[in-house]
PyMOL CGO cylinders between C-alpha atoms (Angstrom):
from pymol import cmd
from pymol.cgo import CYLINDER

trace = [
    CYLINDER, 90.39, 126.91, 117.56, 88.97, 130.29, 116.27, 0.3, 1, 1, 1, 1, 1, 1,
    CYLINDER, 88.97, 130.29, 116.27, 89.83, 131.96, 119.41, 0.3, 1, 1, 1, 1, 1, 1,
    CYLINDER, 89.83, 131.96, 119.41, 93.11, 130.82, 119.56, 0.3, 1, 1, 1, 1, 1, 1,
    CYLINDER, 93.11, 130.82, 119.56, 93.49, 132.10, 116.06, 0.3, 1, 1, 1, 1, 1, 1,
    CYLINDER, 93.49, 132.10, 116.06, 92.36, 135.62, 117.38, 0.3, 1, 1, 1, 1, 1, 1,
    CYLINDER, 92.36, 135.62, 117.38, 95.44, 135.62, 120.28, 0.3, 1, 1, 1, 1, 1, 1,
    CYLINDER, 95.44, 135.62, 120.28, 97.78, 134.47, 117.71, 0.3, 1, 1, 1, 1, 1, 1,
    CYLINDER, 97.78, 134.47, 117.71, 97.30, 137.37, 115.32, 0.3, 1, 1, 1, 1, 1, 1,
    CYLINDER, 97.30, 137.37, 115.32, 99.69, 139.49, 117.70, 0.3, 1, 1, 1, 1, 1, 1,
    CYLINDER, 99.69, 139.49, 117.70, 103.04, 138.26, 117.20, 0.3, 1, 1, 1, 1, 1, 1,
    CYLINDER, 103.04, 138.26, 117.20, 101.85, 136.95, 113.73, 0.3, 1, 1, 1, 1, 1, 1,
    CYLINDER, 101.85, 136.95, 113.73, 104.86, 138.06, 111.05, 0.3, 1, 1, 1, 1, 1, 1,
    CYLINDER, 104.86, 138.06, 111.05, 103.30, 139.61, 108.54, 0.3, 1, 1, 1, 1, 1, 1,
    CYLINDER, 103.30, 139.61, 108.54, 105.21, 141.02, 105.22, 0.3, 1, 1, 1, 1, 1, 1,
    CYLINDER, 105.21, 141.02, 105.22, 103.28, 143.84, 103.53, 0.3, 1, 1, 1, 1, 1, 1,
    CYLINDER, 103.28, 143.84, 103.53, 104.13, 143.68, 99.51, 0.3, 1, 1, 1, 1, 1, 1,
    CYLINDER, 104.13, 143.68, 99.51, 102.39, 146.76, 98.60, 0.3, 1, 1, 1, 1, 1, 1,
    CYLINDER, 102.39, 146.76, 98.60, 104.22, 150.09, 97.04, 0.3, 1, 1, 1, 1, 1, 1,
    CYLINDER, 104.22, 150.09, 97.04, 104.85, 152.92, 99.97, 0.3, 1, 1, 1, 1, 1, 1,
    CYLINDER, 104.85, 152.92, 99.97, 101.47, 155.52, 98.80, 0.3, 1, 1, 1, 1, 1, 1,
    CYLINDER, 101.47, 155.52, 98.80, 98.55, 156.02, 101.38, 0.3, 1, 1, 1, 1, 1, 1,
    CYLINDER, 98.55, 156.02, 101.38, 96.82, 152.82, 101.55, 0.3, 1, 1, 1, 1, 1, 1,
    CYLINDER, 96.82, 152.82, 101.55, 100.73, 150.57, 101.84, 0.3, 1, 1, 1, 1, 1, 1,
    CYLINDER, 100.73, 150.57, 101.84, 101.41, 153.06, 105.14, 0.3, 1, 1, 1, 1, 1, 1,
    CYLINDER, 101.41, 153.06, 105.14, 97.93, 152.35, 106.14, 0.3, 1, 1, 1, 1, 1, 1,
    CYLINDER, 97.93, 152.35, 106.14, 98.34, 149.15, 106.13, 0.3, 1, 1, 1, 1, 1, 1,
    CYLINDER, 98.34, 149.15, 106.13, 101.14, 148.73, 107.89, 0.3, 1, 1, 1, 1, 1, 1,
    CYLINDER, 101.14, 148.73, 107.89, 99.84, 150.85, 110.53, 0.3, 1, 1, 1, 1, 1, 1,
    CYLINDER, 99.84, 150.85, 110.53, 96.58, 149.07, 111.28, 0.3, 1, 1, 1, 1, 1, 1,
    CYLINDER, 96.58, 149.07, 111.28, 98.55, 145.47, 111.16, 0.3, 1, 1, 1, 1, 1, 1,
    CYLINDER, 98.55, 145.47, 111.16, 100.50, 147.36, 114.18, 0.3, 1, 1, 1, 1, 1, 1,
    CYLINDER, 100.50, 147.36, 114.18, 97.56, 148.18, 116.03, 0.3, 1, 1, 1, 1, 1, 1,
    CYLINDER, 97.56, 148.18, 116.03, 96.23, 144.99, 115.57, 0.3, 1, 1, 1, 1, 1, 1,
    CYLINDER, 96.23, 144.99, 115.57, 99.58, 143.43, 117.10, 0.3, 1, 1, 1, 1, 1, 1,
    CYLINDER, 99.58, 143.43, 117.10, 101.53, 141.79, 114.14, 0.3, 1, 1, 1, 1, 1, 1,
    CYLINDER, 101.53, 141.79, 114.14, 105.18, 142.38, 113.36, 0.3, 1, 1, 1, 1, 1, 1,
    CYLINDER, 105.18, 142.38, 113.36, 105.36, 143.94, 110.16, 0.3, 1, 1, 1, 1, 1, 1,
    CYLINDER, 105.36, 143.94, 110.16, 108.09, 144.17, 107.31, 0.3, 1, 1, 1, 1, 1, 1,
    CYLINDER, 108.09, 144.17, 107.31, 106.83, 146.08, 104.29, 0.3, 1, 1, 1, 1, 1, 1,
    CYLINDER, 106.83, 146.08, 104.29, 108.71, 145.03, 100.41, 0.3, 1, 1, 1, 1, 1, 1,
    CYLINDER, 108.71, 145.03, 100.41, 108.50, 146.49, 97.22, 0.3, 1, 1, 1, 1, 1, 1,
    CYLINDER, 108.50, 146.49, 97.22, 108.51, 145.74, 94.19, 0.3, 1, 1, 1, 1, 1, 1,
    CYLINDER, 108.51, 145.74, 94.19, 107.12, 142.49, 94.27, 0.3, 1, 1, 1, 1, 1, 1,
    CYLINDER, 107.12, 142.49, 94.27, 110.12, 139.36, 95.26, 0.3, 1, 1, 1, 1, 1, 1,
    CYLINDER, 110.12, 139.36, 95.26, 110.44, 136.04, 93.31, 0.3, 1, 1, 1, 1, 1, 1,
    CYLINDER, 110.44, 136.04, 93.31, 109.48, 133.92, 96.36, 0.3, 1, 1, 1, 1, 1, 1,
    CYLINDER, 109.48, 133.92, 96.36, 107.74, 134.04, 99.81, 0.3, 1, 1, 1, 1, 1, 1,
    CYLINDER, 107.74, 134.04, 99.81, 109.79, 134.97, 102.84, 0.3, 1, 1, 1, 1, 1, 1,
    CYLINDER, 109.79, 134.97, 102.84, 110.33, 132.08, 104.85, 0.3, 1, 1, 1, 1, 1, 1,
    CYLINDER, 110.33, 132.08, 104.85, 110.04, 133.93, 107.78, 0.3, 1, 1, 1, 1, 1, 1,
    CYLINDER, 110.04, 133.93, 107.78, 106.32, 135.40, 107.22, 0.3, 1, 1, 1, 1, 1, 1,
    CYLINDER, 106.32, 135.40, 107.22, 103.36, 133.92, 108.55, 0.3, 1, 1, 1, 1, 1, 1,
    CYLINDER, 103.36, 133.92, 108.55, 101.14, 135.77, 106.45, 0.3, 1, 1, 1, 1, 1, 1,
    CYLINDER, 101.14, 135.77, 106.45, 101.91, 137.88, 103.20, 0.3, 1, 1, 1, 1, 1, 1,
    CYLINDER, 101.91, 137.88, 103.20, 99.19, 140.84, 102.32, 0.3, 1, 1, 1, 1, 1, 1,
    CYLINDER, 99.19, 140.84, 102.32, 99.80, 141.44, 98.55, 0.3, 1, 1, 1, 1, 1, 1,
    CYLINDER, 99.80, 141.44, 98.55, 99.09, 144.12, 96.42, 0.3, 1, 1, 1, 1, 1, 1,
    CYLINDER, 99.09, 144.12, 96.42, 97.14, 142.99, 93.38, 0.3, 1, 1, 1, 1, 1, 1,
    CYLINDER, 97.14, 142.99, 93.38, 98.58, 145.60, 90.25, 0.3, 1, 1, 1, 1, 1, 1,
    CYLINDER, 98.58, 145.60, 90.25, 98.00, 144.70, 87.13, 0.3, 1, 1, 1, 1, 1, 1,
    CYLINDER, 98.00, 144.70, 87.13, 101.35, 146.46, 85.88, 0.3, 1, 1, 1, 1, 1, 1,
    CYLINDER, 101.35, 146.46, 85.88, 103.21, 143.78, 87.71, 0.3, 1, 1, 1, 1, 1, 1,
    CYLINDER, 103.21, 143.78, 87.71, 101.31, 140.51, 86.45, 0.3, 1, 1, 1, 1, 1, 1,
    CYLINDER, 101.31, 140.51, 86.45, 104.52, 138.95, 85.01, 0.3, 1, 1, 1, 1, 1, 1,
    CYLINDER, 104.52, 138.95, 85.01, 105.72, 139.04, 88.85, 0.3, 1, 1, 1, 1, 1, 1,
    CYLINDER, 105.72, 139.04, 88.85, 102.55, 137.99, 90.44, 0.3, 1, 1, 1, 1, 1, 1,
    CYLINDER, 102.55, 137.99, 90.44, 102.82, 135.09, 88.16, 0.3, 1, 1, 1, 1, 1, 1,
    CYLINDER, 102.82, 135.09, 88.16, 105.78, 133.98, 88.51, 0.3, 1, 1, 1, 1, 1, 1,
    CYLINDER, 105.78, 133.98, 88.51, 105.40, 134.23, 92.69, 0.3, 1, 1, 1, 1, 1, 1,
    CYLINDER, 105.40, 134.23, 92.69, 102.12, 131.96, 92.34, 0.3, 1, 1, 1, 1, 1, 1,
    CYLINDER, 102.12, 131.96, 92.34, 104.43, 129.50, 90.82, 0.3, 1, 1, 1, 1, 1, 1,
    CYLINDER, 104.43, 129.50, 90.82, 106.86, 129.81, 93.76, 0.3, 1, 1, 1, 1, 1, 1,
    CYLINDER, 106.86, 129.81, 93.76, 104.67, 127.75, 96.00, 0.3, 1, 1, 1, 1, 1, 1,
    CYLINDER, 104.67, 127.75, 96.00, 107.10, 124.69, 95.82, 0.3, 1, 1, 1, 1, 1, 1,
    CYLINDER, 107.10, 124.69, 95.82, 108.67, 126.14, 98.42, 0.3, 1, 1, 1, 1, 1, 1,
    CYLINDER, 108.67, 126.14, 98.42, 107.44, 128.18, 101.59, 0.3, 1, 1, 1, 1, 1, 1,
    CYLINDER, 107.44, 128.18, 101.59, 103.56, 129.13, 100.61, 0.3, 1, 1, 1, 1, 1, 1,
    CYLINDER, 103.56, 129.13, 100.61, 102.51, 131.44, 103.99, 0.3, 1, 1, 1, 1, 1, 1,
    CYLINDER, 102.51, 131.44, 103.99, 99.02, 132.39, 104.41, 0.3, 1, 1, 1, 1, 1, 1,
    CYLINDER, 99.02, 132.39, 104.41, 98.23, 135.22, 101.30, 0.3, 1, 1, 1, 1, 1, 1,
    CYLINDER, 98.23, 135.22, 101.30, 95.78, 138.21, 101.66, 0.3, 1, 1, 1, 1, 1, 1,
    CYLINDER, 95.78, 138.21, 101.66, 94.95, 140.04, 98.01, 0.3, 1, 1, 1, 1, 1, 1,
    CYLINDER, 94.95, 140.04, 98.01, 94.95, 143.58, 98.00, 0.3, 1, 1, 1, 1, 1, 1,
    CYLINDER, 94.95, 143.58, 98.00, 92.85, 144.57, 95.14, 0.3, 1, 1, 1, 1, 1, 1,
    CYLINDER, 92.85, 144.57, 95.14, 91.30, 147.65, 93.42, 0.3, 1, 1, 1, 1, 1, 1,
    CYLINDER, 91.30, 147.65, 93.42, 89.22, 145.84, 91.19, 0.3, 1, 1, 1, 1, 1, 1,
    CYLINDER, 89.22, 145.84, 91.19, 86.76, 143.13, 90.55, 0.3, 1, 1, 1, 1, 1, 1,
    CYLINDER, 86.76, 143.13, 90.55, 87.38, 142.34, 87.11, 0.3, 1, 1, 1, 1, 1, 1,
    CYLINDER, 87.38, 142.34, 87.11, 88.35, 138.83, 85.59, 0.3, 1, 1, 1, 1, 1, 1,
    CYLINDER, 88.35, 138.83, 85.59, 91.83, 139.90, 84.94, 0.3, 1, 1, 1, 1, 1, 1,
    CYLINDER, 91.83, 139.90, 84.94, 92.39, 140.41, 88.30, 0.3, 1, 1, 1, 1, 1, 1,
    CYLINDER, 92.39, 140.41, 88.30, 90.50, 137.86, 89.72, 0.3, 1, 1, 1, 1, 1, 1,
    CYLINDER, 90.50, 137.86, 89.72, 92.65, 135.52, 88.15, 0.3, 1, 1, 1, 1, 1, 1,
    CYLINDER, 92.65, 135.52, 88.15, 95.60, 137.14, 89.67, 0.3, 1, 1, 1, 1, 1, 1,
    CYLINDER, 95.60, 137.14, 89.67, 94.30, 136.39, 93.00, 0.3, 1, 1, 1, 1, 1, 1,
    CYLINDER, 94.30, 136.39, 93.00, 93.57, 132.64, 92.55, 0.3, 1, 1, 1, 1, 1, 1,
    CYLINDER, 93.57, 132.64, 92.55, 97.05, 132.27, 91.18, 0.3, 1, 1, 1, 1, 1, 1,
    CYLINDER, 97.05, 132.27, 91.18, 99.17, 133.80, 94.01, 0.3, 1, 1, 1, 1, 1, 1,
    CYLINDER, 99.17, 133.80, 94.01, 96.99, 131.43, 96.55, 0.3, 1, 1, 1, 1, 1, 1,
    CYLINDER, 96.99, 131.43, 96.55, 95.11, 133.92, 98.16, 0.3, 1, 1, 1, 1, 1, 1,
    CYLINDER, 95.11, 133.92, 98.16, 92.87, 132.85, 101.36, 0.3, 1, 1, 1, 1, 1, 1,
    CYLINDER, 92.87, 132.85, 101.36, 91.40, 136.52, 101.85, 0.3, 1, 1, 1, 1, 1, 1,
    CYLINDER, 91.40, 136.52, 101.85, 91.09, 139.99, 99.77, 0.3, 1, 1, 1, 1, 1, 1,
    CYLINDER, 91.09, 139.99, 99.77, 91.01, 143.64, 101.44, 0.3, 1, 1, 1, 1, 1, 1,
    CYLINDER, 91.01, 143.64, 101.44, 89.80, 146.12, 98.92, 0.3, 1, 1, 1, 1, 1, 1,
    CYLINDER, 89.80, 146.12, 98.92, 91.54, 149.77, 98.54, 0.3, 1, 1, 1, 1, 1, 1,
    CYLINDER, 91.54, 149.77, 98.54, 91.27, 152.18, 100.12, 0.3, 1, 1, 1, 1, 1, 1,
    CYLINDER, 91.27, 152.18, 100.12, 92.52, 150.66, 102.72, 0.3, 1, 1, 1, 1, 1, 1,
    CYLINDER, 92.52, 150.66, 102.72, 90.14, 151.28, 106.01, 0.3, 1, 1, 1, 1, 1, 1,
    CYLINDER, 90.14, 151.28, 106.01, 90.88, 149.56, 109.20, 0.3, 1, 1, 1, 1, 1, 1,
    CYLINDER, 90.88, 149.56, 109.20, 87.35, 147.52, 109.85, 0.3, 1, 1, 1, 1, 1, 1,
    CYLINDER, 87.35, 147.52, 109.85, 87.08, 144.12, 107.81, 0.3, 1, 1, 1, 1, 1, 1,
    CYLINDER, 87.08, 144.12, 107.81, 91.11, 144.13, 108.27, 0.3, 1, 1, 1, 1, 1, 1,
    CYLINDER, 91.11, 144.13, 108.27, 90.90, 141.79, 111.08, 0.3, 1, 1, 1, 1, 1, 1,
    CYLINDER, 90.90, 141.79, 111.08, 87.96, 139.83, 110.21, 0.3, 1, 1, 1, 1, 1, 1,
    CYLINDER, 87.96, 139.83, 110.21, 90.29, 139.39, 106.26, 0.3, 1, 1, 1, 1, 1, 1,
    CYLINDER, 90.29, 139.39, 106.26, 93.03, 138.09, 108.58, 0.3, 1, 1, 1, 1, 1, 1,
    CYLINDER, 93.03, 138.09, 108.58, 91.45, 135.68, 110.80, 0.3, 1, 1, 1, 1, 1, 1,
    CYLINDER, 91.45, 135.68, 110.80, 89.29, 134.18, 107.85, 0.3, 1, 1, 1, 1, 1, 1,
    CYLINDER, 89.29, 134.18, 107.85, 92.30, 133.95, 105.73, 0.3, 1, 1, 1, 1, 1, 1,
    CYLINDER, 92.30, 133.95, 105.73, 94.81, 132.14, 108.39, 0.3, 1, 1, 1, 1, 1, 1,
    CYLINDER, 94.81, 132.14, 108.39, 91.47, 129.66, 109.99, 0.3, 1, 1, 1, 1, 1, 1,
    CYLINDER, 91.47, 129.66, 109.99, 91.51, 129.01, 106.10, 0.3, 1, 1, 1, 1, 1, 1,
    CYLINDER, 91.51, 129.01, 106.10, 94.92, 127.90, 105.66, 0.3, 1, 1, 1, 1, 1, 1,
    CYLINDER, 94.92, 127.90, 105.66, 95.59, 126.24, 108.95, 0.3, 1, 1, 1, 1, 1, 1,
    CYLINDER, 95.59, 126.24, 108.95, 92.84, 123.98, 107.59, 0.3, 1, 1, 1, 1, 1, 1,
    CYLINDER, 92.84, 123.98, 107.59, 94.43, 123.43, 104.59, 0.3, 1, 1, 1, 1, 1, 1,
    CYLINDER, 94.43, 123.43, 104.59, 97.94, 122.75, 106.28, 0.3, 1, 1, 1, 1, 1, 1,
    CYLINDER, 97.94, 122.75, 106.28, 95.87, 119.81, 108.95, 0.3, 1, 1, 1, 1, 1, 1,
    CYLINDER, 95.87, 119.81, 108.95, 93.91, 118.55, 105.56, 0.3, 1, 1, 1, 1, 1, 1,
    CYLINDER, 93.91, 118.55, 105.56, 97.56, 117.99, 103.91, 0.3, 1, 1, 1, 1, 1, 1,
    CYLINDER, 97.56, 117.99, 103.91, 99.14, 116.29, 106.91, 0.3, 1, 1, 1, 1, 1, 1,
    CYLINDER, 99.14, 116.29, 106.91, 96.68, 114.27, 107.56, 0.3, 1, 1, 1, 1, 1, 1,
    CYLINDER, 96.68, 114.27, 107.56, 97.14, 113.16, 103.71, 0.3, 1, 1, 1, 1, 1, 1,
    CYLINDER, 97.14, 113.16, 103.71, 100.51, 112.81, 103.67, 0.3, 1, 1, 1, 1, 1, 1,
    CYLINDER, 100.51, 112.81, 103.67, 100.22, 110.36, 107.14, 0.3, 1, 1, 1, 1, 1, 1,
    CYLINDER, 100.22, 110.36, 107.14, 97.53, 108.31, 105.20, 0.3, 1, 1, 1, 1, 1, 1,
    CYLINDER, 97.53, 108.31, 105.20, 99.43, 107.89, 102.39, 0.3, 1, 1, 1, 1, 1, 1,
    CYLINDER, 99.43, 107.89, 102.39, 102.49, 106.93, 104.42, 0.3, 1, 1, 1, 1, 1, 1,
    CYLINDER, 102.49, 106.93, 104.42, 100.30, 104.06, 106.09, 0.3, 1, 1, 1, 1, 1, 1,
    CYLINDER, 100.30, 104.06, 106.09, 99.21, 103.09, 102.99, 0.3, 1, 1, 1, 1, 1, 1,
    CYLINDER, 99.21, 103.09, 102.99, 102.75, 102.99, 101.04, 0.3, 1, 1, 1, 1, 1, 1,
    CYLINDER, 102.75, 102.99, 101.04, 103.58, 100.61, 104.45, 0.3, 1, 1, 1, 1, 1, 1,
    CYLINDER, 103.58, 100.61, 104.45, 100.33, 98.12, 104.01, 0.3, 1, 1, 1, 1, 1, 1,
    CYLINDER, 100.33, 98.12, 104.01, 101.90, 97.32, 100.02, 0.3, 1, 1, 1, 1, 1, 1,
    CYLINDER, 101.90, 97.32, 100.02, 105.43, 97.06, 101.95, 0.3, 1, 1, 1, 1, 1, 1,
    CYLINDER, 105.43, 97.06, 101.95, 104.26, 94.69, 103.73, 0.3, 1, 1, 1, 1, 1, 1,
    CYLINDER, 104.26, 94.69, 103.73, 102.24, 92.66, 101.61, 0.3, 1, 1, 1, 1, 1, 1,
    CYLINDER, 102.24, 92.66, 101.61, 105.01, 92.54, 99.19, 0.3, 1, 1, 1, 1, 1, 1,
    CYLINDER, 105.01, 92.54, 99.19, 107.49, 91.24, 102.10, 0.3, 1, 1, 1, 1, 1, 1,
    CYLINDER, 107.49, 91.24, 102.10, 104.72, 88.63, 102.94, 0.3, 1, 1, 1, 1, 1, 1,
    CYLINDER, 104.72, 88.63, 102.94, 104.40, 87.41, 99.36, 0.3, 1, 1, 1, 1, 1, 1,
    CYLINDER, 104.40, 87.41, 99.36, 108.15, 87.26, 99.29, 0.3, 1, 1, 1, 1, 1, 1,
    CYLINDER, 108.15, 87.26, 99.29, 108.32, 85.01, 102.61, 0.3, 1, 1, 1, 1, 1, 1,
    CYLINDER, 108.32, 85.01, 102.61, 105.75, 82.81, 101.03, 0.3, 1, 1, 1, 1, 1, 1,
    CYLINDER, 105.75, 82.81, 101.03, 107.26, 82.08, 97.64, 0.3, 1, 1, 1, 1, 1, 1,
    CYLINDER, 107.26, 82.08, 97.64, 111.02, 81.70, 99.17, 0.3, 1, 1, 1, 1, 1, 1,
    CYLINDER, 111.02, 81.70, 99.17, 110.02, 79.84, 102.07, 0.3, 1, 1, 1, 1, 1, 1,
    CYLINDER, 110.02, 79.84, 102.07, 106.91, 77.90, 101.31, 0.3, 1, 1, 1, 1, 1, 1,
    CYLINDER, 106.91, 77.90, 101.31, 104.93, 79.52, 103.59, 0.3, 1, 1, 1, 1, 1, 1,
    CYLINDER, 104.93, 79.52, 103.59, 101.36, 80.74, 103.81, 0.3, 1, 1, 1, 1, 1, 1,
    CYLINDER, 101.36, 80.74, 103.81, 99.89, 84.01, 104.62, 0.3, 1, 1, 1, 1, 1, 1,
    CYLINDER, 99.89, 84.01, 104.62, 99.45, 84.19, 108.41, 0.3, 1, 1, 1, 1, 1, 1,
    CYLINDER, 99.45, 84.19, 108.41, 103.03, 82.35, 108.86, 0.3, 1, 1, 1, 1, 1, 1,
    CYLINDER, 103.03, 82.35, 108.86, 104.67, 84.97, 106.36, 0.3, 1, 1, 1, 1, 1, 1,
    CYLINDER, 104.67, 84.97, 106.36, 103.05, 87.56, 108.04, 0.3, 1, 1, 1, 1, 1, 1,
    CYLINDER, 103.05, 87.56, 108.04, 104.36, 86.03, 112.01, 0.3, 1, 1, 1, 1, 1, 1,
    CYLINDER, 104.36, 86.03, 112.01, 107.69, 85.63, 110.47, 0.3, 1, 1, 1, 1, 1, 1,
    CYLINDER, 107.69, 85.63, 110.47, 107.99, 89.11, 109.52, 0.3, 1, 1, 1, 1, 1, 1,
    CYLINDER, 107.99, 89.11, 109.52, 106.18, 90.21, 112.69, 0.3, 1, 1, 1, 1, 1, 1,
    CYLINDER, 106.18, 90.21, 112.69, 108.98, 88.20, 115.03, 0.3, 1, 1, 1, 1, 1, 1,
    CYLINDER, 108.98, 88.20, 115.03, 111.77, 89.94, 112.92, 0.3, 1, 1, 1, 1, 1, 1,
    CYLINDER, 111.77, 89.94, 112.92, 110.82, 93.11, 113.48, 0.3, 1, 1, 1, 1, 1, 1,
    CYLINDER, 110.82, 93.11, 113.48, 110.75, 92.65, 117.15, 0.3, 1, 1, 1, 1, 1, 1,
    CYLINDER, 110.75, 92.65, 117.15, 114.23, 91.02, 117.76, 0.3, 1, 1, 1, 1, 1, 1,
    CYLINDER, 114.23, 91.02, 117.76, 115.73, 93.75, 115.51, 0.3, 1, 1, 1, 1, 1, 1,
    CYLINDER, 115.73, 93.75, 115.51, 113.32, 96.64, 117.40, 0.3, 1, 1, 1, 1, 1, 1,
    CYLINDER, 113.32, 96.64, 117.40, 112.23, 97.96, 113.97, 0.3, 1, 1, 1, 1, 1, 1,
    CYLINDER, 112.23, 97.96, 113.97, 108.91, 99.01, 113.00, 0.3, 1, 1, 1, 1, 1, 1,
    CYLINDER, 108.91, 99.01, 113.00, 107.49, 95.90, 110.30, 0.3, 1, 1, 1, 1, 1, 1,
    CYLINDER, 107.49, 95.90, 110.30, 107.20, 98.32, 107.69, 0.3, 1, 1, 1, 1, 1, 1,
    CYLINDER, 107.20, 98.32, 107.69, 111.04, 98.71, 108.15, 0.3, 1, 1, 1, 1, 1, 1,
    CYLINDER, 111.04, 98.71, 108.15, 111.71, 95.08, 108.67, 0.3, 1, 1, 1, 1, 1, 1,
    CYLINDER, 111.71, 95.08, 108.67, 109.65, 94.45, 105.28, 0.3, 1, 1, 1, 1, 1, 1,
    CYLINDER, 109.65, 94.45, 105.28, 111.43, 97.47, 103.24, 0.3, 1, 1, 1, 1, 1, 1,
    CYLINDER, 111.43, 97.47, 103.24, 114.45, 95.40, 104.58, 0.3, 1, 1, 1, 1, 1, 1,
    CYLINDER, 114.45, 95.40, 104.58, 113.20, 91.86, 102.71, 0.3, 1, 1, 1, 1, 1, 1,
    CYLINDER, 113.20, 91.86, 102.71, 112.47, 93.78, 99.57, 0.3, 1, 1, 1, 1, 1, 1,
    CYLINDER, 112.47, 93.78, 99.57, 115.86, 95.48, 99.20, 0.3, 1, 1, 1, 1, 1, 1,
    CYLINDER, 115.86, 95.48, 99.20, 117.42, 92.27, 100.11, 0.3, 1, 1, 1, 1, 1, 1,
    CYLINDER, 117.42, 92.27, 100.11, 114.76, 90.27, 97.15, 0.3, 1, 1, 1, 1, 1, 1,
    CYLINDER, 114.76, 90.27, 97.15, 116.00, 93.04, 94.58, 0.3, 1, 1, 1, 1, 1, 1,
    CYLINDER, 116.00, 93.04, 94.58, 119.44, 92.42, 95.21, 0.3, 1, 1, 1, 1, 1, 1,
    CYLINDER, 119.44, 92.42, 95.21, 119.38, 88.55, 95.27, 0.3, 1, 1, 1, 1, 1, 1,
    CYLINDER, 119.38, 88.55, 95.27, 117.78, 89.17, 92.00, 0.3, 1, 1, 1, 1, 1, 1,
    CYLINDER, 117.78, 89.17, 92.00, 119.59, 91.18, 90.24, 0.3, 1, 1, 1, 1, 1, 1,
    CYLINDER, 119.59, 91.18, 90.24, 122.90, 88.76, 90.95, 0.3, 1, 1, 1, 1, 1, 1,
    CYLINDER, 122.90, 88.76, 90.95, 121.45, 85.89, 89.86, 0.3, 1, 1, 1, 1, 1, 1,
    CYLINDER, 121.45, 85.89, 89.86, 120.44, 87.95, 86.48, 0.3, 1, 1, 1, 1, 1, 1,
    CYLINDER, 120.44, 87.95, 86.48, 123.92, 89.56, 86.60, 0.3, 1, 1, 1, 1, 1, 1,
    CYLINDER, 123.92, 89.56, 86.60, 125.57, 85.90, 86.86, 0.3, 1, 1, 1, 1, 1, 1,
]
cmd.load_cgo(trace, "trace")
């Protein structure tokens, strides 16, 4: 995986959010030498660019308000973030954590270490995304199991079936309609809710 990440750095879309000073210019030049497609921006935007794979973000104390707002904008697209810092004081570290940085580059900007930070940050981000996808898949599976259990209980109560009979009935109906058991279970639950609503409304 690490070799693939190194290969993928070439052509990576990088948004550099840094003042257009000597460090900012050096940062853009070094990233372009690596092979990244770089777009420079300043001041700090309200949200991360949806076109960016990586955002290299200057952590400046005078931009504290904008940086905190940017950190809260994570409900939308959240790219790999690498912070650029001048100090390691508690206030700066708080902002680094707030923006969700997975790597840190120190000023003054030097070529050495930039590739390492970019690679490590990207690797951590990809690992986190993979873990999130697995968790979402597990949540969907557990929700599906819960719906099937609920649908079986409805069939057992309404048709005086045992659990195995209810399961086989649910399975046969799903196969007949060419849908998943989860979809069939969901349809049974909705039909039961509608029937109970009508009974209560009568």
